N, C-alpha and C positions, 0 to 999 in steps of 0.2 A: 737647399744642395750647394757643397763646395765648387766655385766655380771651376777648376779644374775638373771635379768628377764631372762635371757635366758638360764638359767640352770631351772628353772622354766618349759620354754615353751618348752625345751627337756623333761622334765618326765613327762609336760601334754602328748606331742605327744608320749610315750612311754606308758604311762598308757590306750590309746586308741589302738596302734597298735602294743603293747609288743615288735616289731623289726623294728628297724628302720636303712638307710642306712645313710653314711655321706653325700654323694651328695644330699638328699633329704633333710634333714638335711639343709646344705649350703641355698637351694633354699627356703626353706621357715621364714629360719632367716637372710636370705643376710648378711651371716657370711662366712669367708675362710673356706677353708677346714681344714688347721693347728688349727682354733679357734676353730672350732667341736671338731678337736682329743684332743685339750686340757680338754675342758670342759667334752670329755666322760670318760678322763682319771682321772678327780677329780671324775666323780660319780661311775668312778669304783673302786676308791679308799674309798668312800664313803658307799662302798658296795649296792649300789643300782641298776646299769647295768654289763653287761659282754661285754667288748667288744669281737669282732668277726672280720673277715675278712670284710673290707668296711661300719665298721657299729657297732651298737650293741642291746642286748636283755635285758630288765626286766630280774633280777633276779624275779623270784619268790616269795619265802621265806626272801624275805626281811623285814628286822624290820623296814626300814623307816616309817614313819608317814605322808604319804603325805599333803600336802595342801588342802580344801577341793575344790577349784575351781580344784585342776587336779583332784581328786575322782569324782566329778560329771558330767566332760565330759568322765568317762570311765565308756564301758559296760551299753550306754543308755538302748539301745532297750531291754537288758537282766534285768536292773531294773525296766524299765513298765511292762514287761512280769511278774515277779515277785510281785510288787506291787497290777497287778490286781486280783493274786490269793488272797493275803494277805487280798484285799480287804473285802471279803466274812466273816471275823473275825470282823465287823464294826459294830454295831447296835445304835438304838437310847441311849441317854441318859448315856453313859457309859465312864469311866475315862480311860489314856492311858498317859504311859508313852513311849516317843520317845526322840530313843539317839540323836546322832550328825552324824550319818551315812546317807551320801548322799541317797542309798538306800533306807532307810525309809522317806527319805523327799520326795521321786514320790507318797505316799499314800495321800500326803496334795489335791490332787483336789478331791479323793474321799469323803473327809469327809462334801462338800455340800450336799451331797443326805444322810444324817442324821441329826439330832434335837439334841440341849443339848447335845456338845460331849465336855467333858474336856479334855485338854490336858496340860500334864505336860513336862517340858522340859527343858535343858540345852544348847542349840543351839539355835544361835542370829537367825539363816537363817531362821529356822522351825518358831520362834516367829515373822520374819516380815513378810514372806506370809501370816501369820494367823490373819495379823494384824486389817483386815479391813472384817474378816469370821462373817457371821452373825450366823453359826452353833456353834460355836467353841469357848470357854472359855478358853484360856492361861494363864499357871504360867508358866513364866521364870525364872532360879533359879541364884542367884547374885555370885558372886566369881571373880576370873582372868579370861581376856580373854585369850587362849591359842593363843601363836605367830602363826599366817599364818593358823589360824583354824578360825571354827566357833563354839566351844567348850568353853563353860566356865566352870573353875574347882577351885580346892580349895575345902578346907576344910569348908566354907560357903556352897558352891554347897552340898556338901555329907549333911553338917545336915538339908540341906532345904529341899530335895529330899527324906529325912528320915521322913520328919511332914505327906506325903502323903501314900494313898493306891491306886493302882488303879487296873481296872478290867483287861486290857491287857497291856502288855508290849512288842513294835515292836521296836526291836534291830536289829543291822548287826554285823559284826566281822571283823579283819584284814584278819582271816584264820581258817580254822577248819580242825581236820580229828577225829578219830574213839572215842578218846580221850574224846575232848571237844573243845572249841572254844577259841581263842586268837586274844590278840591287841599289837599294836605295841608301849603303852605308859600305865606306870603303873597309874594312876591317871584315865584315860577312862576305863581299866579294872574294875576297883573299882567300880568308877558308873554305868557301864553298868551290876554289878552283883549286885549291889544294887535296882537297877530296875526291874531285877526278883526274886530278895528274898520279894520286897515289890508289887510286881502284883500276881494276882488270877491265870494270866495265861500266858505266855511266849512266842512270835513266833522269830523264828532267819530267816532275810534275808539273802540271800549268791548267788550269782551268781557261776558260777559251777567252774571257773577260782578259786574260794578262799579255794576248797575241796583239798584234800593231804598236805594241808603244814603247819608247825606252824611257829610263833612267840615267842616272848618274853614272856609277860605276860600271864598268865592263866585267864581266865574269869570264864571260869564254865565247868563242867559235862553239860550230858544233863537229867539230873532227874529234873527240872524243866523247861525244855524246852517243850513246847507242840508241838510243831511243826516246822520243817525247812523247808522252803522255797524256792525254787533256779528255774533255767531255763532246767535241766536237770536231767534224772537219774544218778543220782551218784553209784561208784561201789557197788557190791550187802554186800560187809564188811559193810557199812553204815546202812543196813538195819536189818544182826542180830547183830548187836552190840548197835544199837539203838533201841531195840525192842520195848520201851514204848513210844516213840515219831514217832508221823506222818512225812513222807518224802514226800512232795509234789511238783512235777514241771509240773502240768496240770490240 
């Protein structure tokens, strides 16, 4: 297996299981223990994992921006649960910003229950999945495709999205704490901030693994976030700090 492909597979497995053993990786990737150890050393030097006896564990507050495919494979059940709750915000004849998060993409099947939905996005995957939709009209921002990603980014992207106002913004984030929510990429953080500013309401979709960590770039505080939707009840500190934002987990 090509080294970069093997590293991507290790990251994909770790995004699902968080902690893996060297033995399991050898069996799944048909590689020798010495090869896997070298890969784990490389990932540790990049700040993505921490090596432990017999394997490695994913660093929770890593600033690494994983590829779309790796993120899509992580926390599937939680994302389905979250977007089922989020679907209660949908209605006929509404316009929505949807970001490039894999969590937000899980809400796409619900659009078929509504009529005359307008979607504004800079995500190639979302646009592709909705290309034959009978209920949704899709606007896709132009710009540069972010490497190993489904995101379109750049000054043109920002300018294009600035031309729209939406009823609802559906976004996710890399992580959050009681002060705000964060991204690992500066451009992505700016585009999410714009979507919140240009929407009448905004909901933030975050599984419980994203709480109580931070990343490099702040997107926003929670002043303009109407609801945080997650899969488990967060710590009580969030309820006191975010008194004007609904926190939904059931």
